[in-house]
C-alpha positions in Angstrom: 0.4 -0.5 0.2 0.8 3.6 -1.3 2.0 5.7 1.4 -0.5 8.1 0.0 -3.8 4.8 0.9 -1.6 4.2 4.8 -3.3 7.9 5.2 -6.6 8.0 3.9 -7.4 4.3 5.3 -6.7 6.2 9.3 -8.6 8.8 7.9 -11.0 6.4 7.6 -11.1 4.9 10.4 -10.5 7.4 13.1 -13.7 8.4 11.6 -15.8 5.1 12.1 -14.1 5.1 15.1 -15.0 8.3 16.5 -18.5 8.2 14.7 -18.6 5.5 17.0 -17.5 6.8 20.4 -21.4 8.8 19.6 -23.5 6.2 18.6 -22.8 4.4 21.9 -24.8 7.0 24.3 -27.0 6.3 22.6 -27.2 2.6 22.1 -26.3 2.1 25.7 -28.6 5.3 26.7 -31.8 2.6 27.8 -31.1 2.9 31.6 -30.8 6.1 30.9 -34.1 6.5 29.1 -35.9 4.6 32.1 -34.7 6.9 34.2 -36.1 9.4 32.8 -39.5 7.9 32.1 -39.5 6.8 35.7 -38.9 10.5 37.1 -41.8 12.0 34.5 -43.7 9.2 35.5 -43.1 10.2 39.5 -43.7 13.9 38.8 -46.3 13.5 36.9 -48.4 11.7 39.7 -47.3 13.7 42.7 -48.1 16.5 40.4 -51.8 14.9 40.5 -52.0 13.6 43.5 -50.9 17.8 45.2 -53.7 18.9 42.9 -56.3 17.8 44.5 -55.3 20.4 47.4 -56.5 22.9 45.0 -58.7 24.3 43.4 -57.9 27.4 40.7 -60.2 28.6 37.1 -60.0 27.5 34.0 -60.8 29.7 31.5 -61.7 28.0 27.6 -61.1 29.7 24.7 -62.2 28.1 21.5 -61.6 30.4 17.8 -63.0 29.1 13.8 -60.7 31.1 11.3 -59.0 33.0 14.0 -63.1 34.2 15.1 -64.1 33.8 18.9 -66.7 31.4 19.0 -66.6 31.1 22.9 -65.0 31.2 26.0 -66.6 30.2 28.9 -64.8 29.8 32.8 -65.0 27.6 35.4 -64.1 26.1 39.3 -62.4 23.6 38.9 -61.9 20.9 41.8 -60.7 17.6 42.9 -64.4 16.7 44.7 -64.0 13.5 47.7 -64.5 11.3 45.2 -60.7 12.1 43.4 -63.2 13.8 39.9 -62.5 16.3 38.5 -65.5 18.9 39.5 -66.1 22.1 37.7 -67.7 24.6 38.8 -69.4 27.5 35.6 -68.3 31.2 36.3 -69.3 33.0 33.2 -69.5 31.2 28.7 -70.9 33.7 26.6 -74.2 33.3 24.9 -75.6 31.1 21.6 -76.7 33.8 19.3 -80.1 34.6 18.6 -81.5 31.5 15.8 -82.7 33.1 12.0 -86.1 31.9 10.7 -87.2 29.5 8.5 -84.9 27.8 6.4 -81.7 29.8 6.4 -81.8 28.9 9.7 -82.1 25.3 10.2 -79.3 25.0 7.3 -77.1 27.3 9.8 -78.2 25.7 12.6 -77.4 23.2 10.6 -74.1 23.8 10.9 -73.6 24.9 14.4 -74.3 21.2 15.3 -71.2 19.9 13.3 -69.2 23.3 14.1 -70.0 22.9 18.2 -69.2 18.8 17.8 -65.7 19.5 16.5 -65.3 22.3 19.1 -66.5 19.9 21.8 -63.8 16.9 19.9 -61.2 19.4 20.1 -61.3 20.0 23.7 -62.0 16.3 24.2 -59.1 15.4 23.0 -56.2 18.2 25.0 -58.2 15.7 28.5 -57.0 12.9 26.2 -52.8 14.1 26.4 -52.8 16.8 29.4 -52.4 15.4 31.8 -50.1 12.4 29.7 -50.7 8.9 31.3 -48.0 6.9 33.2 -49.6 4.0 31.2 -48.6 4.9 28.4 -45.6 6.0 28.0 -44.7 2.8 29.7 -45.9 1.6 27.1 -44.1 3.7 24.4 -41.0 2.6 26.4 -41.7 -1.2 26.0 -42.5 -0.7 22.5 -39.5 1.1 21.8 -41.4 3.6 20.8 -38.8 7.2 22.8 -36.4 8.6 21.4 -34.6 11.2 23.6 -34.0 15.0 21.5 -31.4 17.2 22.9 -32.7 20.7 23.0 -29.3 22.3 25.1 -26.5 19.9 26.6 -26.5 19.1 29.9 -30.1 21.2 30.6 -32.6 20.4 28.6 -33.9 17.5 26.9 -37.3 16.5 25.1 -38.1 12.7 24.9 -41.0 12.0 22.3 -43.7 9.2 22.7 -44.2 8.0 19.3 -48.4 6.4 18.9 -48.4 6.8 21.8 -52.2 7.0 22.1 -53.3 6.5 18.8 -50.9 4.9 15.3 -49.3 8.3 14.2 -49.6 10.2 17.1 -46.9 11.1 19.3 -46.6 13.1 22.9 -43.2 14.7 23.6 -41.7 15.6 27.0 -39.9 18.7 27.9 -37.3 18.1 30.9 -34.9 19.0 33.0 -32.5 17.5 33.1 -30.8 18.8 36.8 -33.6 18.6 38.6 -36.6 16.7 36.6 -38.6 18.8 36.3 -41.3 19.2 34.2 -41.3 22.1 31.7 -43.9 20.9 28.9 -45.8 18.9 26.1 -45.7 18.9 22.3 -48.2 17.0 21.1 -49.0 15.5 17.0 -52.4 13.8 16.8 -56.4 14.1 14.7 -59.5 14.3 15.6 -61.0 11.2 13.9 -58.9 10.4 11.0 -54.9 11.3 10.3 -56.7 13.7 7.0 -57.9 16.7 10.3 -54.8 17.0 12.2 -54.3 18.5 14.8 -50.6 19.9 17.3 -50.7 20.8 21.2 -48.4 22.2 23.1 -48.4 23.3 26.6 -46.6 25.3 29.1 -46.6 23.7 32.4 -46.6 26.3 35.6 -45.4 25.5 39.1 -46.8 26.7 42.2 -45.0 27.4 45.4 -44.3 23.7 47.1 -43.5 22.5 43.5 -46.2 21.1 41.9 -46.3 21.4 38.4 -49.7 21.7 35.9 -51.1 22.7 32.8 -50.7 27.5 32.1 -50.9 28.0 28.9 -52.6 25.0 25.9 -53.0 25.6 22.4 -54.6 23.7 20.7 -55.0 23.9 16.4 -57.0 21.8 13.9 -56.0 23.6 10.6 -58.4 21.8 8.4 -60.6 23.2 10.3 -60.3 26.0 11.1 -60.3 25.3 14.9 -58.3 26.8 18.3 -58.6 26.1 21.4 -56.3 28.6 24.5 -57.0 26.9 28.0 -55.5 28.6 30.7 -55.1 28.6 34.1 -55.4 30.0 37.3 -55.6 31.5 40.4 -54.9 28.3 41.9 -55.3 28.6 45.9 -55.2 25.4 48.7 -58.9 24.8 50.2 -59.8 25.0 52.8 
């Protein structure tokens, strides 16, 4: 082999060796992945338990093609049976109906739109807060990936086929404290041709409890967007 050939061979082997060393953390990261998922499940469990001692105000605004169609406010708290209770504070009154055939057509379209809006709001509840069982199912199926957002500080765990085939739930995590920062979702209403994206920013109470401070869902094909804000957390007597 010529001197030039030797140099090329050494260079190739060096690149392969470097690539292999970078891949090792990912290949050997299963234990770390398991620890991260365990930390997420623990944080979710503690926060959900703590939230049972709070009450707060939930504001939900639903818009269609950029125009707000409804806004509701509820006082929320967990009852003695462990179920979330919502007491209405205010709501946008329904518009007056129009007479005749045109009125019936408009009412029918509004009913269809109302159903889609309700489905969009209901979809939020299936992803926030994340279900520990579904997180573990993705882990067991090998459908979890780690993305580095800020080296040594913030990562994102992406759970694919989390609830529906082809969807994903991504959870951002501060690795220095195992504190949950937020969720991102890619899903759909009914079928994949009706895609939905959602992001949730988490807030933190004085005792460290995390909660979904702001949730924004967009169903682009239907022109529907849902914004949910949770505020005014206080301990119940």
